[in-house]
N, C-alpha and C positions, 0 to 999 in steps of 0.2 A: 829310356835307352832303347836301342834297337831290338833287344830281346823282348821287352815289354810291348813295343809297338807291333812286333811280329805276332805275339800271342793274341793281342787285341784284334789284329787283322784276321788271324786264323779263326778266332771265335766268331767274328762278324760274318766271315765267309760261310762258316758252318750254319749259322742261323739263317742266312740268306738261302742256302741250299735247302735247308729243312722247310723254309717258307715256300720256296718254289715247288718242292715236292708235294707239300700239303695243298697248295693252290691247284696243282695239276690233278691231284686225286679228287679234290672236292669239286672242281669244275667238270672233270671228266664224267663223274657219276650222273649228274642231271643231264649233261649233254648227250650221253648215251641213250637216256630215256627219250629225249627230244628226237634224236636221229632214228632210233629204233621204231618208235611208234609212228613217226612221220612216214617211214618206209612202209609200214603196214597199211596206212591209209592210201599212200600214193599208188601202191601196187594192187590195191583192193584185195589184199590177201584173204580177208574174211568174207568176201563176197561183194556185190555191188554197193556203192555208196548209199547209205540210207539204213543199213543194218544197225540195230541197237548197239552192237559191240563197238562200233566206231565212236559212239559217244564216250565210252570208257577210255578208248585210246586218246581221244581229244582231251579228256579230263587229265589223263596222265601227262600228256604233252604240256598242258597248261601248268600243272603242278611242278613238273621238272623245270620249266622255264622260270616260274616264280621263285623256286628255290635258288636257282642260279643267280637271278637278279638280286635276291635278298642277300646272298653271299657277297656279291660284288659291292652292293651298297654298304654292307658292314665293313668290308675291307677298305673302301674309299673313306668312309666316315672315321674308321679307326686311325687312318693316316692323318685325316684332317684334325682329329682330336688332339694330336700330338704337336700341332702347330700353334704359334702365338696368335694367329689370325682367327682361330675358331671362336665363334660366339653363338650363344643360344638365341633362338627366335622365340621369345617367351610370350605367352598369352594365357588367359583364363579359359579353361574348357572343362566340360563334364567328364568325370572319370568313367562313369558307367558307359557312356556313349563310346568312348575310346576303346574300352575293353570289348564292348559288343562288336565294334568294327573289326577288331583283331580276330575274334571268334568266328565272325561271319566269313572272313577270308579263308579260314582253315576248316570250316565245318564239313565241307565235302570230303576232304582228306580223312577227317576223323570218322565220318560215316562209313567211308569205304573200308576202313580198318576196324570197324565196329568198336570204336573208342568213344566213350561218353565224355562230352565236354560240359562242365558245370561252371556257373559263374555266381559268386556270392560277394556282394558289395555292401558294406556298412553304409547306412543312410547318412552317417556323419561325414563320409568321404565323398562329398558331392562334387566339388570342383577342385582342380589342380591348377597351379600357376607354374608353367614351365614350357619347354619346347615340345609341343604336342606331337609333331611329326617324328621327332627322334625318340620320345618316350614310347610312342606307338611301335617303333622299331624294336625297342627293348622287350615289350610284351610279346611281339611277334616272334622274336628270337627265343624267348622262354617257351612259348607254346610249340614252336617248330621243333626244338630239342626234345620236349616232352613227347610229342607225337612220334618222333624218330625212334625213341627208346622205350616206348610203352607197347606191350604186346597186344595182339589181337584180343578184343574184348575187355581191354583195360579202361581206366578212367583218368581224367585230368581235371583238376579243380583250380580255377583262377579266382582268387579272392582278394578283397581289400578291406582293411579295417583301420580304425583310429586307436592308437595305444593311449595309455594313461597320461602321456606327456603331450598329446595332441598331434603326434606324428602320424603319417600315413604308411601303412605296411601293405605292400602288394605282393602276394605269394602265388607261385605256380607249383602245384603238387601233383605228382604222378605216381602210379604204382608200377613203374617200369623196372629196368634192369638194375638201376642204382649204380653207385660207385663206392669203391673201397677207400680207406684212409689215405693210401699213397696217391691215388688219383685226385682226391680232394685237395691234398696238399699242393698239387701242381696245377690245379684247374685254371688259375688266372695267369700262369706263366706260359704264355703261348709258345715261346721259343722252346722251352723244355717239353711241353706237350707235343709239339710237332715232331720232335726227334723220335718220339715213340708212336707216331701216328698209325703205323701199320700193325702195331702189336696191342693196341688198346681197343676195347669195345665201344669207346666213346669218340669214335672218329668224327672230326669236324666240329666239335663243340667249343674248341679252344678259342677260335676267332670270335664267335658269337658272345660268349660270356666275358671275354676280355673287353669287347666293345660295350656290353651292358654295364660292366663295372665302371669303366672310365666315364661313360655318359651319366650314370647315376651320381658319380662323384662330382661331376660338373654341376649337378643340381644340389650340391651340398649333402648328398645322401651316401648310402653304403649298400653293399650286397652281401648276403650271407647264404650259405648252402648247408643243408642237412641231407645226408644221403647214406644209404647202406646197400651193399650188393644184394640184389634179389628182393629189395623192399621198397625201392623207389627213391625219388628225390624231391625235395622242396627247396626252391630258390625264392628268397624274400628280398624285395627291394624296399629300402627304408628312405622315405622322403621326409625331411624335417617339418615341424609345424608350420613354418612360414610358407610352405608349398601348398598347404590346404587353404582354401578360401571360399 
């Protein structure tokens, strides 16, 4: 009836508004970094070009631009995942190599924040059969979130092991701010998460983890999270035995 249709339309409109507000906030933060540090370089505010300080500015510009690009990629892929036309580009690839590439892209950010990045991969988890590019995005999302919410001097561990059933478990563990039970209950509900985007300390992670969950499920796997406020977070990706080769 009309009442039900109006309620659905209202709910859809609210979700859209929350989504747009979240996009505005998450796009604006890295863009401010790009514009601000670009202005520092253009005006030679710190002295003639060639000063060591400009290298730090350039690094921040690059990092902000990369964060924005990653966010846009996740949003577009999340939309694509919901369509019938979506398909995985599957291939066999070395897991250690993929993780090393992800760590390499974020090592400068970790070093700047004095955060230690560790990698521990079980020799039994040699090769994965799946969409390398998109699985790499999931690891990148986990590491980016961990870096964002891990304090100066903290540590992040990315690990992979084979369980007793032959499945591959990839975990990202940090000793950052962590999340409470209420946040955990809503972590994959990005519409609910976005409605509280300005009142939660985990701003911006709703998109990334929703994308990670859907993509891992497309690989017949699952995602689990263990977290506690003030004690850090562990996100584990489960890939079934047929994904190890």
